[in-house]
C-alpha positions as CSV (number, residue, x, y, z in Angstrom):
1,M,107.2,120.4,133.9
2,N,104.9,117.1,134.4
3,I,106.4,114.1,132.5
4,L,102.5,112.4,131.7
5,L,102.2,116.5,129.8
6,I,105.3,116.3,127.6
7,Y,104.3,112.8,126.6
8,M,100.8,113.9,125.6
9,I,102.3,116.8,123.6
10,K,104.9,115.0,122.2
11,A,102.6,112.2,120.4
12,S,100.1,115.2,119.6
13,I,102.7,116.6,118.1
14,Y,103.8,113.3,116.2
15,L,100.3,112.3,115.4
16,G,99.9,115.1,113.9
17,A,102.2,115.2,112.0
18,F,101.3,112.2,110.6
19,Y,97.6,113.1,110.0
20,I,98.1,116.2,108.0
21,V,100.7,114.2,105.2
22,Y,97.7,111.3,105.4
23,S,94.7,114.2,104.8
24,L,96.9,116.5,101.9
25,L,98.6,113.7,99.9
26,L,96.9,110.4,100.8
27,S,93.6,110.4,101.9
28,K,92.3,110.5,98.4
29,D,93.4,107.9,97.3
30,T,92.3,104.5,96.2
31,L,94.9,102.9,98.1
32,Y,92.7,101.3,100.9
33,S,94.8,99.2,102.1
34,R,98.3,101.3,102.1
35,N,96.1,104.1,103.8
36,R,94.7,101.8,106.7
37,T,98.4,100.8,107.2
38,F,99.5,103.9,107.3
39,I,96.7,105.1,109.7
40,L,98.1,102.1,112.0
41,L,101.9,102.4,111.7
42,S,101.7,106.0,112.2
43,V,99.2,105.7,116.0
44,L,101.7,103.2,116.8
45,A,105.0,105.3,115.8
46,A,103.1,108.3,117.7
47,L,103.1,106.0,120.6
48,V,107.2,104.9,120.4
49,L,108.8,107.9,119.0
50,P,108.1,110.0,122.2
51,F,110.1,107.8,123.7
52,V,113.4,108.5,121.3
53,T,115.7,112.0,121.7
54,I,118.1,112.9,119.5
55,Y,121.0,114.8,121.1
56,I,122.2,117.7,119.2
57,S,125.5,119.4,120.0
58,K,127.5,122.0,118.8
59,S,130.6,120.2,117.3
60,V,134.0,120.0,119.4
61,N,137.0,119.5,117.8
62,I,139.4,118.3,121.0
63,P,142.6,117.7,120.2
64,F,143.8,113.9,121.1
65,F,145.3,113.9,124.3
66,G,146.4,110.6,126.3
67,K,143.9,107.8,127.5
68,T,140.7,109.0,126.8
69,L,138.4,106.7,129.3
70,S,135.0,105.5,128.3
71,E,132.1,108.2,129.3
72,V,131.0,108.1,133.3
73,L,127.1,108.8,133.2
74,I,125.4,110.5,136.4
75,T,122.0,110.7,137.2
76,G,120.1,112.3,139.1
77,N,116.0,112.8,139.9
78,S,114.9,116.0,139.3
79,S,111.5,115.8,141.4
80,G,113.7,114.2,144.4
81,V,116.0,116.9,144.7
82,N,114.6,120.1,146.6
83,G,111.5,119.3,145.8
84,T,111.4,122.8,144.3
85,V,107.5,122.5,142.8
86,S,105.3,125.6,143.6
87,S,101.7,125.1,144.9
88,G,100.8,126.7,142.1
89,D,102.4,124.5,139.3
90,W,101.2,121.7,141.4
91,N,97.8,122.2,141.9
92,A,98.0,122.7,137.7
93,I,99.2,119.0,137.5
94,R,97.0,117.8,139.8
95,I,94.1,119.2,138.3
96,F,95.3,118.0,134.7
97,L,95.9,114.6,135.9
98,T,92.4,114.1,137.7
99,I,90.8,115.3,134.1
100,Y,93.2,112.5,132.2
101,I,92.2,110.0,135.1
102,A,88.9,110.9,134.2
103,G,88.6,110.8,130.6
104,V,90.8,107.2,130.8
105,I,88.4,106.0,133.1
106,L,84.9,107.3,131.1
107,F,86.6,106.3,127.7
108,G,87.5,103.1,129.1
109,C,84.4,102.2,130.5
110,K,82.6,102.7,127.5
111,L,84.8,100.0,125.7
112,M,84.3,97.4,127.9
113,F,80.6,98.7,128.2
114,D,80.6,98.3,124.0
115,L,82.3,94.2,124.9
116,L,79.8,93.3,127.0
117,E,77.0,94.3,125.2
118,L,78.2,93.0,121.9
119,V,78.9,89.2,123.9
120,I,75.5,89.5,125.6
121,L,73.9,89.7,122.5
122,I,76.0,87.0,120.3
123,A,75.5,84.8,123.6
124,G,71.9,85.0,123.1
125,K,71.7,85.4,119.3
126,K,73.5,83.5,117.4
127,K,72.8,80.3,115.8
128,K,75.6,76.9,115.8
129,G,76.8,77.4,111.8
130,S,76.3,80.6,110.9
131,N,78.2,84.0,112.1
132,I,74.3,85.8,111.2
133,I,72.8,87.3,113.9
134,R,69.0,89.4,113.3
135,F,68.0,91.4,116.2
136,H,65.4,94.1,116.3
137,G,65.2,97.0,118.9
138,L,68.5,98.8,117.8
139,N,68.9,101.7,115.8
140,T,70.7,100.3,112.8
141,S,70.5,98.8,109.8
142,G,73.8,96.0,110.0
143,F,76.9,96.3,111.5
144,S,80.1,92.9,112.7
145,A,82.2,92.9,115.0
146,L,83.7,90.0,116.9
147,G,83.4,87.5,113.7
148,F,79.5,88.4,113.1
149,V,77.5,89.7,111.1
150,F,74.2,92.0,112.9
151,I,71.3,92.3,110.7
152,S,68.4,93.9,111.5
153,T,65.1,92.0,111.4
154,R,63.2,95.1,109.9
155,L,65.1,94.7,106.8
156,S,63.6,93.1,103.3
157,S,65.9,89.8,102.0
158,E,67.3,91.5,99.1
159,E,68.9,94.5,101.3
160,S,69.8,92.1,104.1
161,E,71.7,90.1,101.4
162,E,73.6,93.1,99.9
163,I,74.4,94.3,103.8
164,I,75.8,90.8,104.8
165,K,78.0,90.7,101.9
166,H,79.0,94.6,103.3
167,E,79.5,93.4,106.5
168,Q,81.3,90.3,105.2
169,N,83.9,91.7,104.1
170,H,84.6,93.9,107.6
171,I,85.3,91.0,108.8
172,D,87.1,89.4,105.7
173,H,89.8,92.6,106.5
174,Y,90.1,91.9,110.6
175,H,88.4,95.9,110.6
176,F,87.5,94.8,114.1
177,F,90.9,94.2,115.0
178,D,91.5,97.4,114.1
179,I,88.9,99.0,115.4
180,I,89.7,97.3,119.4
181,F,93.4,98.9,118.5
182,I,92.3,102.7,118.0
183,E,89.8,102.7,120.6
184,T,92.3,101.1,123.2
185,V,94.9,103.9,122.1
186,K,92.0,106.2,122.2
187,V,91.5,105.2,126.1
188,I,95.4,106.5,126.7
189,Q,94.6,109.3,124.2
190,W,91.8,110.6,124.4
191,L,93.4,114.0,124.7
192,N,94.7,114.1,121.8
193,P,92.4,115.2,119.2
194,F,94.4,113.7,116.3
195,I,93.6,110.6,117.4
196,H,90.1,111.2,117.2
197,L,91.0,112.2,113.8
198,F,92.6,109.2,112.9
199,N,89.7,107.2,114.2
200,R,87.3,108.8,112.0
201,S,89.8,107.9,109.1
202,L,90.5,104.5,109.4
203,R,86.4,104.0,109.9
204,A,86.2,105.6,106.6
205,V,89.3,103.3,104.8
206,H,87.1,100.0,106.3
207,E,83.9,101.1,104.7
208,Y,85.9,102.1,101.3
209,Q,87.1,98.7,101.0
210,A,83.5,96.9,102.1
211,D,82.6,98.8,99.5
212,E,85.0,98.3,96.8
213,G,84.1,94.2,98.1
214,C,80.8,94.4,97.2
215,L,81.1,96.5,93.6
216,R,83.6,93.7,92.7
217,T,80.9,91.2,93.1
218,G,79.1,92.9,90.4
219,V,76.9,95.0,91.9
220,T,75.9,98.8,89.8
221,V,77.2,101.7,91.3
222,V,73.6,103.1,91.5
223,S,71.7,100.4,92.5
224,Y,74.7,100.3,95.7
225,Q,74.3,103.4,96.5
226,S,70.2,103.7,96.6
227,L,70.8,101.1,99.1
228,I,73.3,102.9,101.5
229,M,70.6,106.5,101.2
230,N,67.8,104.1,101.8
231,Q,69.5,103.4,105.2
232,V,71.4,106.9,105.9
233,F,68.9,108.1,108.2
234,K,70.7,105.0,110.9
235,S,73.1,105.0,113.1
236,K,75.4,103.3,114.2
237,A,75.0,100.8,117.8
238,F,78.5,100.4,118.8
239,T,81.4,102.7,118.9
240,I,83.8,99.2,118.3
241,S,81.6,98.2,115.5
242,N,81.7,98.2,111.6
243,S,78.9,100.1,110.9
244,F,76.5,100.0,107.3
245,S,74.8,103.1,107.9
246,N,77.2,105.8,109.4
247,P,75.4,108.3,108.4
248,T,79.1,110.8,108.6
249,L,80.6,108.9,105.7
250,I,77.5,108.3,103.1
251,K,78.8,111.5,101.2
252,K,82.4,110.5,101.2
253,R,81.2,106.7,100.0
254,M,79.7,108.0,97.1
255,I,82.5,110.0,95.8
256,M,84.8,107.3,96.3
257,M,83.0,104.6,94.4
258,T,83.0,106.4,91.0
259,K,86.8,107.8,91.5
260,K,89.8,106.7,89.4
261,R,91.4,103.9,91.0
262,S,95.0,105.3,92.0
263,G,98.1,104.1,90.6
264,M,100.9,102.0,92.5
265,M,103.2,105.4,91.6
266,A,100.9,106.8,94.8
267,N,102.8,105.1,96.9
268,L,105.9,107.6,96.5
269,K,104.1,109.5,98.1
270,L,104.9,107.8,101.7
271,L,108.7,109.6,101.4
272,M,107.5,112.6,102.9
273,V,106.7,110.5,105.5
274,L,110.3,110.3,106.5
275,P,111.7,114.0,106.1
276,V,108.1,114.8,108.6
277,I,109.6,112.2,110.9
278,A,113.1,113.6,110.9
279,I,111.8,117.6,111.6
280,V,110.2,116.4,114.2
281,M,113.2,114.7,116.1
282,V,115.1,117.5,115.6
283,A,112.8,120.4,116.3
284,F,112.2,118.4,120.0
285,S,115.9,117.4,120.1
286,S,117.7,120.9,118.6
287,C,115.2,122.9,121.5
288,K,116.9,121.0,124.2
289,G,118.8,124.7,125.4
290,K,115.7,126.5,124.9
291,T,112.9,124.8,127.2
292,K,113.9,123.0,130.4
293,P,112.1,119.4,131.1
294,A,114.0,117.6,132.8
295,E,113.0,114.6,130.7
296,S,114.8,115.4,128.0
297,T,116.9,118.2,127.4
298,T,120.5,119.8,127.8
299,V,121.7,122.7,128.1
300,E,123.9,124.5,125.8
301,I,127.6,123.6,125.4
302,A,129.7,125.9,125.6
303,P,133.0,126.1,123.8
304,P,135.7,124.0,124.6
305,L,138.0,126.0,126.8
306,P,141.4,126.8,126.1
307,P,144.8,124.6,127.1
308,P,145.8,125.3,130.4
309,P,148.8,127.6,130.8
310,P,152.3,125.8,131.3
311,P,152.3,124.2,134.8
312,P,153.9,126.2,137.6
313,P,157.0,125.5,139.2
314,V,158.3,122.9,141.3
315,N,161.6,123.2,143.8
316,G,163.0,125.3,141.8
317,A,162.2,123.6,138.4
318,D,159.6,123.5,135.4
319,K,157.1,119.7,135.6
320,P,158.3,117.6,133.0
321,A,155.8,117.7,130.1
322,P,153.1,114.9,130.1
323,F,153.3,112.3,127.5
324,E,150.8,110.9,125.2
325,V,151.2,108.0,124.9
326,V,153.8,105.3,126.5
327,D,155.6,102.1,126.9
328,V,153.1,101.3,129.7
329,M,150.3,103.0,130.6
330,P,149.2,104.0,133.9
331,V,146.8,101.7,135.6
332,F,144.3,102.4,138.8
333,P,143.6,100.0,141.3
334,G,141.5,97.6,139.8
335,G,142.2,98.6,136.4
336,D,140.2,100.7,133.9
337,A,137.0,99.3,135.3
338,G,137.7,100.5,138.8
339,L,137.8,103.7,137.7
340,L,135.2,104.1,135.9
341,K,133.4,102.8,139.1
342,Y,135.3,105.3,141.7
343,I,134.6,107.9,139.3
344,G,130.7,106.8,138.9
345,D,129.8,105.9,142.4
346,S,132.5,109.8,144.2
347,T,130.1,111.8,141.1
348,K,127.4,113.7,143.1
349,Y,124.6,115.7,140.7
350,P,124.6,119.3,142.7
351,K,121.8,120.2,144.0
352,N,121.5,123.7,142.3
353,A,122.1,122.0,138.5
354,V,118.9,119.4,139.0
355,A,116.8,121.8,140.7
356,K,117.9,124.7,137.5
357,N,117.3,120.9,134.8
358,I,120.7,121.7,133.8
359,Q,122.4,118.6,132.0
360,G,125.5,117.6,130.0
361,K,128.6,115.9,129.3
362,V,131.9,117.8,131.1
363,I,135.4,116.8,129.5
364,V,137.6,116.8,132.3
365,R,141.6,116.0,131.7
366,F,144.3,114.8,134.3
367,T,148.3,113.8,134.5
368,V,149.0,110.8,136.0
369,E,152.1,112.1,137.3
370,A,155.9,110.4,137.4
371,D,154.6,108.9,141.0
372,G,151.6,107.7,140.1
373,S,149.3,110.8,141.8
374,I,146.8,113.2,140.1
375,D,147.8,116.6,138.9
376,R,147.0,119.2,135.9
377,A,143.3,118.2,136.0
378,S,141.6,120.9,133.7
379,I,138.0,121.4,131.8
380,V,138.4,120.9,128.1
381,K,134.5,120.9,127.6
382,S,132.4,122.8,130.3
383,V,128.8,122.8,130.7
384,D,128.3,124.3,133.9
385,P,130.4,126.3,136.4
386,E,128.6,123.3,139.3
387,L,129.3,120.5,137.1
388,D,132.6,121.2,136.3
389,A,133.7,121.4,139.9
390,E,132.3,118.6,140.4
391,A,134.0,116.6,137.7
392,I,137.7,118.4,139.3
393,R,136.7,117.6,142.5
394,V,136.3,113.9,141.8
395,I,138.9,113.4,139.7
396,N,141.7,115.1,142.5
397,S,140.6,113.0,144.3
398,L,141.6,110.1,142.8
399,P,144.0,107.9,144.5
400,A,148.0,107.1,143.0
401,F,148.1,105.2,140.3
402,K,150.7,102.4,139.3
403,P,152.6,104.9,137.1
404,G,153.2,105.0,133.6
405,I,156.7,104.3,132.0
406,K,158.8,105.3,129.1
407,D,162.4,104.1,127.8
408,G,162.7,102.4,131.6
409,K,161.4,105.0,133.7
410,T,158.4,106.5,135.0
411,V,157.0,109.8,133.5
412,P,153.6,112.1,133.5
413,V,150.8,110.8,131.1
414,W,147.4,112.7,130.2
415,Y,144.4,111.0,130.7
416,A,141.0,112.2,129.6
417,V,137.4,111.2,131.0
418,P,133.6,112.7,130.1
419,I,131.4,112.9,132.7
420,T,127.8,112.6,131.0
421,Y,125.6,114.9,133.7
422,T,121.4,113.4,133.3
423,L,118.5,114.0,135.1
424,K,115.5,111.2,134.8
């Protein structure tokens, strides 16, 4: 599956989970600063968390035997081998990318156009020493953006004064930066329905904060609600501005103005976010053996194989039993670093395994014999026959070690090395 599509799906699920928490537990509270922070952090987390994968596998009890080397990572390119993408799949991916890129261009151009229009309006109307800009011709009573308050010339002085107070609260809370952030995210995540829901929720919290600031100055709720109703049929001018007369939020603003203030104990609801994140992350990780997107999946790990049978007789006599610990451990030419480098450079990702998106960790054990040669290589932890066979092949190709010594004699010693196959 296309990497971009996988990312979009994961981001949508994370953001959807966060939105459910917000909508059910937090949205009706009057802790506006908390809600604002939650929305912004939720959007940011939904962008980052899809890159985090928890690898969960069945626990394997592997007894210690000899020296265990550091893990060797073997990577493969899921798109660069065999090229097994059907024309139908490719056409579907191409159509998706075309639609997605077209949407990014459309939303991006809209954002840039709004910013440019605001800059032109400010440049032509601003007065030195004042952040109040009066305009006419726009179908709105007032809004704020870029640190300026925009007021329609058709308003009376009393209406202008109250709306300026409201919009100044937006400026004092730096709401414009929130809008720029979420509108930018919306450009690249426009297919994600939850970014649009969070965008609406964030704007509602902005209005609640600004309304609360105005009411604290002594304005009565009744007169303030009357002012809002007088502007209810006016629409906002720019998507990147806070607008006093946003008609979609009127009912909610009226309710929140008269609602009983939430206590600080309501913050305990935030603890629900932790299990939500954990559940989603585990859900992504635990399904790795069921779905096979190459970017983040592994196959189910097979149970460990039983210990290898006793070695066959050599020259009429049994091979001596390998030791786990000796006085002087065997030494590979170049040391352990050289050994790991040799294994990493020599191991090839089987093409069939790449085509099937098979990944996982193989653990091989082997002995360094008394003469320094490699023998008795076997699989302790299996993933796939082809991956297992490649690991055995590489181990059997190892050049001779300087043998281990116990009680002054060279002896065979057990070794183990984990080799992890992973696809990009």
